[in-house]
C-alpha positions as CSV (number, residue, x, y, z in Angstrom):
1,M,24.4,8.6,10.7
2,D,25.9,6.9,7.8
3,D,24.9,3.5,9.3
4,Q,21.3,4.6,9.5
5,S,21.3,5.9,6.0
6,R,22.4,2.5,4.7
7,D,20.0,0.6,6.8
8,P,16.5,0.6,5.1
9,A,14.9,-0.4,8.5
10,S,16.6,2.3,10.5
11,L,14.6,5.0,12.3
12,L,16.2,7.6,10.0
13,N,14.9,5.9,6.8
14,R,11.6,5.4,8.4
15,I,11.1,9.0,9.3
16,E,12.3,10.2,5.8
17,R,9.6,7.7,4.2
18,L,6.9,9.1,6.4
19,I,7.8,12.8,5.6
20,R,7.8,11.9,1.8
21,L,4.4,10.2,2.3
22,R,2.8,13.1,4.1
23,K,3.9,15.4,1.4
24,V,2.0,13.4,-1.3
25,T,-1.0,13.1,0.8
26,P,-1.9,16.7,1.4
27,E,-5.7,15.7,1.8
28,F,-4.9,14.5,5.4
29,G,-3.7,18.2,6.4
30,R,-5.9,20.4,4.1
31,G,-8.8,18.2,2.7
32,D,-12.2,17.6,3.9
33,W,-12.5,14.5,6.1
34,R,-15.3,12.4,7.2
35,M,-15.6,9.3,9.4
36,I,-16.5,6.0,7.8
37,D,-18.8,3.6,9.4
38,T,-16.9,0.4,9.6
39,G,-19.7,-1.5,11.5
40,V,-17.0,-2.8,13.8
41,D,-16.4,-1.6,17.4
42,A,-13.0,0.0,18.0
43,V,-12.1,0.1,14.3
44,L,-11.7,3.7,13.3
45,A,-11.7,4.8,9.6
46,I,-11.3,8.3,8.3
47,A,-11.5,9.5,4.6
48,A,-9.9,12.7,3.6
49,T,-10.4,14.3,0.2
50,L,-8.8,17.2,-1.5
51,A,-8.8,18.1,-5.3
52,G,-10.5,14.8,-6.2
53,R,-8.0,12.5,-4.4
54,T,-9.2,10.7,-1.4
55,T,-7.1,8.8,1.2
56,V,-8.4,6.5,3.8
57,A,-6.9,5.7,7.2
58,I,-8.0,2.8,9.1
59,H,-7.0,1.9,12.7
60,N,-7.7,-1.1,14.8
61,L,-7.9,0.1,18.5
62,T,-8.2,-3.3,20.0
63,G,-5.6,-6.0,20.9
64,E,-7.4,-8.5,18.6
65,E,-7.6,-8.7,14.9
66,R,-10.8,-7.2,13.4
67,R,-12.3,-7.5,9.9
68,T,-14.5,-4.9,8.4
69,N,-15.9,-3.9,5.0
70,L,-15.3,-0.4,3.8
71,P,-18.2,1.1,1.8
72,M,-16.3,1.3,-1.5
73,D,-19.3,3.0,-3.3
74,D,-19.1,5.7,-0.8
75,L,-15.5,6.2,-1.6
76,G,-15.9,6.7,-5.2
77,G,-16.1,3.1,-6.2
78,G,-12.4,2.7,-6.9
79,S,-9.9,0.2,-5.5
80,L,-7.7,0.8,-2.5
81,V,-3.9,1.2,-3.0
82,F,-1.6,0.6,0.0
83,L,0.4,3.5,1.1
84,L,1.5,2.8,4.6
85,G,0.7,0.5,7.5
86,E,1.6,-2.4,9.7
87,G,-0.6,-5.4,10.2
88,T,-3.2,-4.7,7.5
89,D,-4.1,-7.0,4.8
90,A,-4.6,-6.0,1.2
91,P,-8.3,-5.2,0.9
92,D,-10.6,-7.6,-1.1
93,E,-11.4,-5.6,-4.1
94,A,-14.8,-7.1,-4.6
95,N,-16.3,-5.9,-1.4
96,G,-13.7,-3.7,0.4
97,S,-13.3,-6.4,3.1
98,I,-10.1,-5.7,5.1
99,A,-8.5,-7.4,8.0
100,V,-6.7,-5.2,10.5
101,G,-4.4,-6.8,13.0
102,P,-4.2,-5.9,16.8
103,F,-3.5,-2.2,17.3
104,A,-2.6,-2.0,13.6
105,Y,-3.3,0.6,11.0
106,G,-3.2,1.2,7.2
107,W,-3.4,4.2,4.8
108,F,-4.8,3.7,1.4
109,R,-5.3,5.9,-1.6
110,V,-8.6,5.5,-3.4
111,A,-7.6,4.9,-7.2
112,N,-10.4,5.2,-9.8
């Protein structure tokens, strides 16, 4: 256990980070959610809102990289702040364009 607590890449530390993130994003469990039209087959995006805070989860369900544009105006017009993910580029602030790698995902908080 001590080895895992000292290793930032260990399963223990990864699970602890996920638990902390889940606690600071209650909108996923208790908020109102809606599907976002990504315009790209097999790219799923969900926005969850609670108490004026919105978090977006985007998932690529294919084995190939996909690029999509998230409708930033529909999300409150703010910028996307990276929270969690693997294989997801930082979104282009100008148009919400985002590249999502094969079978990759990303969670983003909408900051106004």
